[in-house]
MDTraj code that builds the backbone (N, CA, C; nanometers):
import mdtraj as md
import numpy as np

residues = "MET ILE GLU GLY SER LEU GLY ARG ARG TYR ALA LYS ALA LEU PHE GLN LEU ALA VAL GLU ALA GLY ARG GLU GLU GLU VAL GLY GLU GLU VAL GLY ARG PHE VAL VAL ALA TYR SER GLY SER PRO LEU ASN ARG VAL ILE GLY ASN ARG SER LEU PRO ALA ARG SER ARG LYS THR VAL ALA ILE GLN VAL ALA GLN ALA LEU GLU LEU SER ALA LEU THR THR ARG PHE LEU SER LEU LEU ILE ASP ARG ASP ARG MET ALA LEU LEU PRO SER ILE ALA ALA ARG TYR ARG ARG LEU LEU ASP GLU ALA LYS GLY ARG VAL GLU ALA ARG LEU VAL GLY ALA ARG PRO VAL ASP PRO GLU LEU LEU GLU LYS LEU ARG ALA VAL LEU GLU LYS ILE THR SER LYS LYS VAL ILE LEU ARG GLU GLU SER ASP THR GLY LEU ILE GLY GLY VAL LEU VAL GLU LEU GLU GLY ARG ILE TYR ASP GLY SER VAL ARG THR GLU LEU GLU LYS MET LYS ALA ARG ILE GLU ARG GLY TYR".split()
xyz = np.array([
    [0.0819, -0.1183, 0.0000],
    [0.0000, 0.0000, 0.0000],
    [0.0873, 0.1261, 0.0000],
    [0.1854, 0.1295, 0.0920],
    [0.2741, 0.2451, 0.0998],
    [0.3551, 0.2575, -0.0278],
    [0.4086, 0.1437, -0.0795],
    [0.4859, 0.1486, -0.2029],
    [0.4011, 0.2004, -0.3175],
    [0.2739, 0.1612, -0.3214],
    [0.1843, 0.2068, -0.4275],
    [0.1654, 0.3568, -0.4241],
    [0.1428, 0.4110, -0.3043],
    [0.1216, 0.5555, -0.2941],
    [0.2516, 0.6314, -0.3203],
    [0.3643, 0.5749, -0.2770],
    [0.4931, 0.6399, -0.3062],
    [0.5201, 0.6404, -0.4561],
    [0.4970, 0.5264, -0.5205],
    [0.5166, 0.5174, -0.6648],
    [0.4291, 0.6170, -0.7385],
    [0.3041, 0.6300, -0.6926],
    [0.2112, 0.7255, -0.7532],
    [0.2634, 0.8685, -0.7384],
    [0.3128, 0.9012, -0.6178],
    [0.3628, 1.0373, -0.5933],
    [0.4841, 1.0699, -0.6794],
    [0.5781, 0.9752, -0.6863],
    [0.6969, 0.9979, -0.7683],
    [0.6598, 1.0105, -0.9161],
    [0.5702, 0.9248, -0.9632],
    [0.5278, 0.9298, -1.1042],
    [0.4594, 1.0628, -1.1341],
    [0.3730, 1.1060, -1.0427],
    [0.3019, 1.2322, -1.0627],
    [0.3986, 1.3499, -1.0643],
    [0.4957, 1.3484, -0.9732],
    [0.5938, 1.4579, -0.9673],
    [0.6761, 1.4615, -1.0954],
    [0.7224, 1.3455, -1.1407],
    [0.8002, 1.3410, -1.2654],
    [0.7149, 1.3874, -1.3821],
    [0.5906, 1.3442, -1.3859],
    [0.5016, 1.3834, -1.4951],
    [0.4821, 1.5349, -1.4972],
    [0.4622, 1.5957, -1.3800],
    [0.4434, 1.7404, -1.3736],
    [0.5675, 1.8147, -1.4224],
    [0.6847, 1.7656, -1.3835],
    [0.8090, 1.8281, -1.4304],
    [0.8240, 1.8136, -1.5820],
    [0.7883, 1.6976, -1.6336],
    [0.7981, 1.6735, -1.7770],
    [0.7003, 1.7612, -1.8548],
    [0.5796, 1.7808, -1.8001],
    [0.4811, 1.8672, -1.8655],
    [0.5324, 2.0101, -1.8688],
    [0.5888, 2.0556, -1.7569],
    [0.6442, 2.1913, -1.7509],
    [0.7542, 2.2105, -1.8547],
    [0.8316, 2.1042, -1.8785],
    [0.9398, 2.1111, -1.9771],
    [0.8884, 2.0847, -2.1187],
    [0.7619, 2.0441, -2.1311],
    [0.7049, 2.0132, -2.2615],
    [0.7635, 1.8863, -2.3224],
    [0.8025, 1.7920, -2.2367],
    [0.8704, 1.6710, -2.2844],
    [0.8108, 1.5444, -2.2252],
    [0.6806, 1.5442, -2.1984],
    [0.6202, 1.4306, -2.1301],
    [0.6318, 1.2990, -2.2076],
    [0.6178, 1.3028, -2.3386],
    [0.6313, 1.1798, -2.4190],
    [0.7757, 1.1279, -2.4129],
    [0.8717, 1.2188, -2.4313],
    [1.0127, 1.1790, -2.4319],
    [1.0563, 1.1219, -2.2970],
    [1.0165, 1.1881, -2.1897],
    [1.0556, 1.1420, -2.0561],
    [0.9954, 1.0040, -2.0291],
    [0.8712, 0.9838, -2.0675],
    [0.8086, 0.8530, -2.0498],
    [0.8831, 0.7445, -2.1255],
    [0.9234, 0.7751, -2.2469],
    [0.9986, 0.6795, -2.3278],
    [1.1361, 0.6531, -2.2663],
    [1.2003, 0.7575, -2.2145],
    [1.3322, 0.7425, -2.1522],
    [1.3255, 0.6567, -2.0260],
    [1.2262, 0.6822, -1.9429],
    [1.2112, 0.6021, -1.8209],
    [1.1862, 0.4565, -1.8588],
    [1.1051, 0.4356, -1.9607],
    [1.0785, 0.3001, -2.0084],
    [1.2046, 0.2292, -2.0548],
    [1.2910, 0.3011, -2.1271],
    [1.4178, 0.2412, -2.1731],
    [1.5073, 0.2067, -2.0551],
    [1.5120, 0.2939, -1.9539],
    [1.5952, 0.2653, -1.8376],
    [1.5407, 0.1446, -1.7614],
    [1.4097, 0.1342, -1.7495],
    [1.3490, 0.0201, -1.6797],
    [1.3864, -0.1098, -1.7506],
    [1.3844, -0.1095, -1.8827],
    [1.4219, -0.2298, -1.9586],
    [1.5668, -0.2674, -1.9284],
    [1.6549, -0.1680, -1.9248],
    [1.7965, -0.1949, -1.8953],
    [1.8156, -0.2369, -1.7494],
    [1.7348, -0.1817, -1.6621],
    [1.7488, -0.2028, -1.5178],
    [1.6892, -0.3356, -1.4712],
    [1.5725, -0.3679, -1.5182],
    [1.5002, -0.4860, -1.4698],
    [1.5633, -0.6148, -1.5206],
    [1.5802, -0.7073, -1.4293],
    [1.6301, -0.8397, -1.4651],
    [1.7709, -0.8426, -1.5205],
    [1.8519, -0.7478, -1.4793],
    [1.9908, -0.7450, -1.5264],
    [2.0835, -0.7225, -1.4068],
    [2.2135, -0.7407, -1.4267],
    [2.3079, -0.7128, -1.3169],
    [2.3006, -0.5676, -1.2694],
    [2.2567, -0.4788, -1.3569],
    [2.2428, -0.3376, -1.3209],
    [2.1494, -0.3223, -1.2007],
    [2.0447, -0.4002, -1.1977],
    [1.9486, -0.3992, -1.0879],
    [2.0180, -0.4314, -0.9556],
    [2.1038, -0.5330, -0.9582],
    [2.1732, -0.5730, -0.8354],
    [2.2753, -0.4687, -0.7920],
    [2.3385, -0.4011, -0.8858],
    [2.4395, -0.3000, -0.8513],
    [2.3725, -0.1751, -0.7954],
    [2.2764, -0.1210, -0.8697],
    [2.2120, 0.0036, -0.8273],
    [2.1250, -0.0184, -0.7036],
    [2.0674, -0.1358, -0.6907],
    [1.9822, -0.1640, -0.5762],
    [2.0568, -0.2117, -0.4531],
    [2.1891, -0.2279, -0.4621],
    [2.2696, -0.2789, -0.3515],
    [2.2975, -0.1655, -0.2523],
    [2.2265, -0.1675, -0.1421],
    [2.2403, -0.0600, -0.0427],
    [2.3711, -0.0654, 0.0342],
    [2.4453, -0.1756, 0.0208],
    [2.5742, -0.1814, 0.0886],
    [2.6797, -0.0998, 0.0136],
    [2.6534, -0.0691, -0.1130],
    [2.7421, 0.0200, -0.1882],
    [2.7048, 0.1638, -0.1569],
    [2.8021, 0.2526, -0.1539],
    [2.7696, 0.3937, -0.1275],
    [2.6781, 0.4494, -0.2369],
    [2.5877, 0.5384, -0.1971],
    [2.4930, 0.5984, -0.2915],
    [2.5668, 0.6670, -0.4059],
    [2.6801, 0.7274, -0.3754],
    [2.7575, 0.7974, -0.4785],
    [2.8014, 0.7005, -0.5885],
    [2.8469, 0.5816, -0.5499],
    [2.8897, 0.4810, -0.6481],
    [2.7717, 0.4328, -0.7315],
    [2.6592, 0.4092, -0.6654],
    [2.5398, 0.3635, -0.7368],
    [2.4904, 0.4706, -0.8334],
    [2.4988, 0.5970, -0.7892],
    [2.4578, 0.7077, -0.8764],
    [2.5490, 0.7190, -0.9975],
    [2.6774, 0.7001, -0.9766],
    [2.7735, 0.7067, -1.0875],
    [2.7393, 0.6024, -1.1929],
    [2.7096, 0.4820, -1.1484],
    [2.6732, 0.3753, -1.2419],
    [2.5446, 0.4130, -1.3161],
    [2.4449, 0.4597, -1.2434],
    [2.3172, 0.4972, -1.3055],
    [2.3362, 0.6097, -1.4067],
    [2.4193, 0.7075, -1.3727],
    [2.4437, 0.8202, -1.4638],
    [2.5161, 0.7728, -1.5894],
    [2.6114, 0.6818, -1.5740],
    [2.6811, 0.6278, -1.6908],
    [2.5852, 0.5521, -1.7817],
    [2.4966, 0.4744, -1.7232],
    [2.3968, 0.4016, -1.8028],
    [2.3025, 0.5012, -1.8696],
    [2.2608, 0.6031, -1.7963],
    [2.1715, 0.7053, -1.8518],
    [2.2375, 0.7761, -1.9697],
    [2.3664, 0.8050, -1.9581],
    [2.4384, 0.8688, -2.0687],
    [2.4485, 0.7755, -2.1885],
    [2.4736, 0.6483, -2.1627],
    [2.4809, 0.5507, -2.2720],
    [2.3456, 0.5369, -2.3420],
    [2.2370, 0.5499, -2.2661],
    [2.1027, 0.5425, -2.3237],
    [2.0568, 0.6768, -2.3798],
    [2.1412, 0.7788, -2.3648],
    [2.1135, 0.9152, -2.4119],
    [1.9864, 0.9725, -2.3494],
    [1.9760, 0.9587, -2.2167],
    [1.8611, 1.0118, -2.1445],
    [1.8816, 1.1598, -2.1152],
    [1.7713, 1.2309, -2.1044],
    [1.7758, 1.3748, -2.0773],
    [1.8243, 1.4008, -1.9350],
    [1.8601, 1.5256, -1.9110],
    [1.9050, 1.5660, -1.7772],
    [1.7917, 1.5486, -1.6762],
    [1.6683, 1.5756, -1.7155],
    [1.5544, 1.5610, -1.6251],
    [1.5408, 1.4164, -1.5788],
    [1.5461, 1.3236, -1.6707],
    [1.5329, 1.1823, -1.6356],
    [1.6508, 1.1369, -1.5508],
    [1.7696, 1.1800, -1.5852],
    [1.8897, 1.1418, -1.5102],
    [1.8837, 1.1952, -1.3671],
    [1.8406, 1.3197, -1.3514],
    [1.8271, 1.3768, -1.2162],
    [1.7213, 1.3008, -1.1360],
    [1.6143, 1.2606, -1.2020],
    [1.5090, 1.1842, -1.1343],
    [1.5643, 1.0501, -1.0855],
    [1.6401, 0.9828, -1.1686],
    [1.7001, 0.8546, -1.1282],
    [1.7958, 0.8745, -1.0107],
    [1.8716, 0.9822, -1.0136],
    [1.9629, 1.0133, -0.9026],
    [1.8855, 1.0352, -0.7724],
    [1.7730, 1.1038, -0.7830],
    [1.6886, 1.1272, -0.6656],
    [1.6379, 0.9949, -0.6084],
    [1.5967, 0.9040, -0.6955],
    [1.5494, 0.7730, -0.6491],
    [1.6604, 0.6980, -0.5756],
    [1.7820, 0.7087, -0.6246],
    [1.8941, 0.6421, -0.5581],
    [1.9214, 0.7075, -0.4228],
    [1.9204, 0.8401, -0.4196],
    [1.9431, 0.9120, -0.2930],
    [1.8414, 0.8717, -0.1865],
    [1.7194, 0.8491, -0.2277],
    [1.6118, 0.8187, -0.1330],
    [1.5849, 0.6684, -0.1192],
    [1.6731, 0.5860, -0.1752],
    [1.6575, 0.4394, -0.1724],
    [1.5202, 0.3965, -0.2238],
    [1.4831, 0.4475, -0.3399],
    [1.3521, 0.4170, -0.3985],
    [1.3624, 0.3515, -0.5362],
    [1.4797, 0.3033, -0.5743],
    [1.4945, 0.2425, -0.7070],
    [1.4058, 0.1198, -0.7248],
    [1.3730, 0.0510, -0.6181],
    [1.2854, -0.0663, -0.6290],
    [1.1474, -0.0269, -0.6813],
    [1.1119, 0.0997, -0.6661],
    [0.9819, 0.1490, -0.7136],
    [0.9818, 0.1840, -0.8619],
    [1.0973, 0.1833, -0.9252],
    [1.1070, 0.2325, -1.0633],
    [1.0110, 0.1647, -1.1614],
    [0.9985, 0.0328, -1.1634],
    [0.9020, -0.0268, -1.2576],
    [0.7589, 0.0211, -1.2320],
    [0.7205, 0.0335, -1.1060],
    [0.5870, 0.0822, -1.0715],
    [0.5706, 0.2287, -1.1125],
    [0.6734, 0.3081, -1.0899],
    [0.6700, 0.4498, -1.1274],
    [0.6539, 0.4619, -1.2787],
    [0.7277, 0.3817, -1.3534],
    [0.7198, 0.3869, -1.4997],
    [0.5799, 0.3507, -1.5487],
    [0.5195, 0.2490, -1.4889],
    [0.3843, 0.2071, -1.5296],
    [0.2825, 0.3167, -1.4976],
    [0.2946, 0.3758, -1.3798],
    [0.2017, 0.4824, -1.3410],
    [0.2217, 0.6067, -1.4267],
    [0.3467, 0.6370, -1.4596],
    [0.3759, 0.7499, -1.5468],
    [0.3085, 0.7287, -1.6824],
    [0.3204, 0.6070, -1.7356],
    [0.2606, 0.5754, -1.8657],
    [0.1082, 0.5952, -1.8600],
    [0.0453, 0.5547, -1.7479],
    [-0.0995, 0.5739, -1.7348],
    [-0.1354, 0.7224, -1.7285],
    [-0.0557, 0.8010, -1.6553],
    [-0.0797, 0.9456, -1.6490],
    [-0.0667, 1.0085, -1.7873],
    [0.0342, 0.9675, -1.8601],
    [0.0570, 1.0201, -1.9944],
    [-0.0580, 0.9828, -2.0872],
    [-0.0988, 0.8563, -2.0826],
    [-0.2097, 0.8116, -2.1674],
    [-0.3375, 0.8882, -2.1347],
    [-0.3618, 0.9074, -2.0062],
    [-0.4813, 0.9814, -1.9642],
    [-0.4761, 1.1251, -2.0156],
    [-0.3611, 1.1893, -2.0033],
    [-0.3460, 1.3279, -2.0478],
    [-0.3598, 1.3401, -2.1997],
    [-0.3201, 1.2383, -2.2715],
    [-0.3251, 1.2403, -2.4181],
    [-0.4539, 1.1789, -2.4733],
    [-0.5449, 1.1377, -2.3841],
    [-0.6713, 1.0801, -2.4288],
    [-0.6557, 0.9414, -2.4887],
    [-0.5628, 0.8657, -2.4331],
    [-0.5380, 0.7299, -2.4819],
    [-0.5700, 0.6304, -2.3719],
    [-0.5953, 0.5075, -2.4137],
    [-0.6160, 0.3992, -2.3188],
    [-0.5496, 0.2752, -2.3772],
    [-0.4920, 0.1960, -2.2886],
    [-0.4250, 0.0744, -2.3322],
    [-0.5196, -0.0438, -2.3142],
    [-0.5219, -0.1304, -2.4143],
    [-0.6044, -0.2517, -2.4075],
    [-0.5168, -0.3711, -2.4409],
    [-0.5527, -0.4842, -2.3831],
    [-0.4784, -0.6083, -2.4080],
    [-0.5716, -0.7026, -2.4822],
    [-0.5263, -0.7506, -2.5955],
    [-0.6028, -0.8442, -2.6769],
    [-0.5304, -0.9772, -2.6750],
    [-0.5985, -1.0816, -2.6285],
    [-0.5395, -1.2142, -2.6233],
    [-0.6193, -1.3024, -2.7183],
    [-0.5493, -1.3644, -2.8113],
    [-0.6134, -1.4548, -2.9060],
    [-0.5410, -1.5878, -2.9093],
    [-0.6076, -1.6881, -2.9636],
    [-0.5456, -1.8200, -2.9754],
    [-0.4287, -1.8142, -3.0737],
    [-0.4390, -1.7261, -3.1697],
    [-0.3327, -1.7030, -3.2682],
    [-0.3357, -1.5554, -3.3063],
    [-0.2340, -1.5057, -3.3727],
    [-0.2350, -1.3633, -3.4103],
    [-0.3611, -1.3270, -3.4902],
    [-0.4154, -1.2095, -3.4605],
    [-0.5383, -1.1632, -3.5245],
    [-0.5037, -1.0929, -3.6558],
    [-0.5879, -1.1158, -3.7561],
    [-0.5720, -1.0528, -3.8868],
    [-0.5672, -0.9004, -3.8698],
    [-0.4716, -0.8308, -3.9325],
    [-0.4591, -0.6856, -3.9143],
    [-0.5868, -0.6077, -3.9466],
    [-0.6604, -0.6509, -4.0467],
    [-0.7848, -0.5819, -4.0824],
    [-0.8877, -0.5941, -3.9693],
    [-0.8995, -0.7138, -3.9146],
    [-0.9906, -0.7381, -3.8022],
    [-0.9443, -0.6613, -3.6781],
    [-0.8146, -0.6538, -3.6601],
    [-0.7571, -0.5809, -3.5471],
    [-0.7965, -0.4335, -3.5538],
    [-0.7904, -0.3742, -3.6725],
    [-0.8284, -0.2338, -3.6888],
    [-0.9771, -0.2122, -3.6635],
    [-1.0600, -0.3074, -3.7073],
    [-1.2043, -0.2970, -3.6811],
    [-1.2308, -0.3032, -3.5308],
    [-1.1627, -0.3930, -3.4635],
    [-1.1781, -0.4059, -3.3186],
    [-1.1323, -0.2785, -3.2483],
    [-1.0205, -0.2232, -3.2933],
    [-0.9697, -0.0987, -3.2342],
    [-1.0729, 0.0134, -3.2512],
    [-1.1347, 0.0211, -3.3691],
    [-1.2356, 0.1250, -3.3955],
    [-1.3561, 0.1090, -3.3024],
    [-1.4000, -0.0149, -3.2803],
    [-1.5128, -0.0399, -3.1899],
    [-1.4758, 0.0007, -3.0477],
    [-1.3554, -0.0373, -3.0044],
    [-1.3117, -0.0034, -2.8689],
    [-1.2970, 0.1479, -2.8524],
    [-1.2508, 0.2168, -2.9554],
    [-1.2380, 0.3626, -2.9492],
    [-1.3757, 0.4272, -2.9397],
    [-1.4731, 0.3681, -3.0074],
    [-1.6097, 0.4203, -3.0002],
    [-1.6666, 0.4006, -2.8587],
    [-1.6371, 0.2859, -2.7976],
    [-1.6853, 0.2565, -2.6623],
    [-1.6239, 0.3518, -2.5605],
    [-1.4920, 0.3755, -2.5723],
    [-1.4204, 0.4544, -2.4713],
    [-1.4111, 0.6030, -2.5022],
    [-1.4342, 0.6406, -2.6271],
    [-1.4138, 0.7790, -2.6731],
    [-1.2692, 0.8228, -2.6544],
    [-1.1776, 0.7258, -2.6605],
    [-1.0343, 0.7532, -2.6483],
    [-0.9603, 0.6761, -2.7564],
    [-0.8389, 0.7175, -2.7832],
    [-0.7540, 0.6423, -2.8749],
    [-0.7092, 0.5157, -2.8024],
    [-0.7277, 0.4012, -2.8658],
    [-0.6954, 0.2731, -2.8030],
    [-0.5624, 0.2210, -2.8568],
    [-0.4744, 0.1873, -2.7641],
    [-0.3464, 0.1258, -2.7980],
    [-0.3600, -0.0223, -2.7635],
    [-0.3606, -0.1066, -2.8658],
    [-0.3793, -0.2499, -2.8444],
    [-0.2465, -0.3216, -2.8325],
    [-0.2330, -0.3991, -2.7256],
    [-0.1188, -0.4899, -2.7106],
    [-0.1726, -0.6288, -2.7390],
    [-0.1171, -0.6938, -2.8367],
    [-0.1665, -0.8248, -2.8771],
    [-0.0797, -0.9351, -2.8188],
    [-0.1460, -1.0379, -2.7643],
    [-0.0771, -1.1541, -2.7086],
    [-0.1447, -1.2797, -2.7617],
    [-0.0724, -1.3903, -2.7562],
    [-0.1288, -1.5182, -2.7987],
    [-0.1349, -1.6147, -2.6814],
    [-0.2422, -1.6939, -2.6785],
    [-0.2602, -1.7983, -2.5772],
    [-0.3360, -1.9117, -2.6448],
    [-0.2626, -2.0165, -2.6808],
    [-0.3247, -2.1280, -2.7528],
    [-0.4307, -2.1982, -2.6682],
    [-0.4286, -2.1792, -2.5390],
    [-0.5279, -2.2390, -2.4511],
    [-0.6682, -2.1835, -2.4709],
    [-0.6804, -2.0703, -2.5397],
    [-0.8119, -2.0123, -2.5648],
    [-0.8896, -2.0912, -2.6706],
    [-0.8204, -2.1726, -2.7469],
    [-0.8736, -2.2545, -2.8550],
    [-0.9154, -2.1681, -2.9739],
    [-0.9954, -2.0678, -2.9516],
    [-1.0404, -1.9761, -3.0563],
    [-1.1016, -1.8543, -2.9911],
    [-1.1390, -1.7563, -3.0719],
    [-1.1970, -1.6332, -3.0197],
    [-1.0913, -1.5433, -2.9596],
    [-1.1368, -1.4389, -2.8904],
    [-1.0439, -1.3438, -2.8290],
    [-1.0935, -1.3023, -2.6912],
    [-1.0014, -1.2467, -2.6148],
    [-1.0272, -1.1911, -2.4836],
    [-0.9684, -1.0502, -2.4864],
    [-1.0464, -0.9515, -2.4460],
    [-0.9987, -0.8127, -2.4452],
    [-1.0076, -0.7590, -2.3033],
    [-0.8981, -0.7013, -2.2564],
    [-0.8957, -0.6353, -2.1260],
    [-0.8812, -0.4862, -2.1520],
    [-0.9799, -0.4091, -2.1048],
    [-0.9842, -0.2658, -2.1325],
    [-1.0381, -0.1919, -2.0109],
    [-0.9600, -0.1002, -1.9592],
    [-0.9993, -0.0161, -1.8456],
    [-1.0556, -0.0982, -1.7292],
    [-0.9869, -0.2067, -1.6957],
    [-1.0265, -0.2883, -1.5825],
    [-1.1395, -0.3863, -1.6103],
    [-1.1919, -0.3857, -1.7302],
    [-1.2989, -0.4785, -1.7675],
    [-1.2435, -0.5840, -1.8613],
    [-1.3005, -0.7034, -1.8527],
    [-1.2590, -0.8123, -1.9410],
    [-1.3779, -0.8529, -2.0260],
    [-1.3575, -0.8501, -2.1564],
    [-1.4571, -0.8943, -2.2526],
    [-1.4057, -1.0273, -2.3069],
    [-1.4723, -1.1355, -2.2674],
    [-1.4231, -1.2692, -2.2994],
    [-1.5106, -1.3354, -2.4051],
    [-1.4572, -1.3469, -2.5236],
    [-1.5266, -1.4141, -2.6330],
    [-1.4484, -1.5363, -2.6763],
    [-1.3839, -1.6028, -2.5821],
    [-1.2998, -1.7172, -2.6162],
    [-1.3815, -1.8464, -2.6166],
    [-1.3398, -1.9396, -2.6987],
    [-1.4041, -2.0702, -2.7058],
    [-1.3864, -2.1435, -2.5731],
    [-1.2699, -2.1300, -2.5114],
    [-1.2438, -2.1955, -2.3834],
    [-1.3487, -2.1577, -2.2794],
    [-1.3793, -2.0297, -2.2675],
    [-1.4779, -1.9835, -2.1702],
    [-1.6170, -2.0366, -2.2038],
    [-1.6522, -2.0358, -2.3316],
    [-1.7822, -2.0887, -2.3723],
    [-1.7941, -2.2369, -2.3380],
    [-1.6869, -2.3126, -2.3598],
    [-1.6882, -2.4545, -2.3248],
    [-1.7007, -2.4744, -2.1745],
    [-1.6341, -2.3915, -2.0962],
    [-1.6441, -2.3998, -1.9501],
    [-1.7857, -2.3692, -1.9033],
    [-1.8508, -2.2708, -1.9670],
    [-1.9888, -2.2378, -1.9318],
    [-2.0819, -2.3548, -1.9649],
    [-2.0603, -2.4146, -2.0818],
    [-2.1419, -2.5301, -2.1208],
    [-2.1259, -2.6445, -2.0219],
    [-2.0024, -2.6693, -1.9831],
    [-1.9730, -2.7765, -1.8879],
    [-2.0456, -2.7506, -1.7559],
    [-2.0424, -2.6276, -1.7084],
    [-2.1084, -2.5921, -1.5831],
    [-2.2590, -2.6131, -1.5941],
    [-2.3185, -2.5736, -1.7079],
    [-2.4621, -2.5928, -1.7272],
    [-2.4983, -2.7406, -1.7284],
    [-2.4170, -2.8205, -1.7937],
    [-2.4417, -2.9656, -1.7990],
    [-2.4326, -3.0255, -1.6606],
    [-2.3323, -2.9848, -1.5831],
    [-2.3154, -3.0377, -1.4472],
    [-2.4326, -2.9994, -1.3565],
    [-2.4924, -2.8815, -1.3808],
    [-2.6080, -2.8364, -1.3014],
    [-2.7366, -2.9004, -1.3509],
    [-2.7317, -2.9640, -1.4691],
    [-2.8495, -3.0298, -1.5236],
    [-2.9369, -2.9393, -1.6069],
    [-2.8828, -2.8292, -1.6580],
    [-2.9614, -2.7376, -1.7432],
    [-2.9374, -2.7647, -1.8877],
])
top = md.Topology()
chain = top.add_chain()
for i, resn in enumerate(residues, 1):
    res = top.add_residue(resn, chain, resSeq=i)
    for name in ("N", "CA", "C"):
        top.add_atom(name, md.element.get_by_symbol(name[0]), res)
traj = md.Trajectory(xyz[None], top)
């Protein structure tokens, strides 16, 4: 709970600074690139190692930021997280920042899961329907799950629209077991 509210506060503060600088899209992309480099790599263990002096950890983070060609704003933000021992919050901060950015730009992210990749033409039709439902620009992330057998599952703004064959078969099975 505390980590969630801290992550929200840091994301909001970074977003406000980025808006003031007129660079909210760039900063979001930069934080995302750093998270990719940071998560699941030795960099995570080095920067997150509290037994190392903060100055050493900051030096490493700044060198990585320079190699990734991150802006001064993003680099200073990462330094602040290291100073305050909050680097563990970075993935959460990045996700919350992305949501703030999408909200400000009138976008919403949706997840489409299909048994196999969806035809691009059908994907565009689905995106248009979802945009009509939400009145926002929809960014679709497509995933595959062969366990669905057929159909699709869409997760949008906390709601799940399940049109998968697997779910229909499970419903049929339940009805048969109840004797309907």
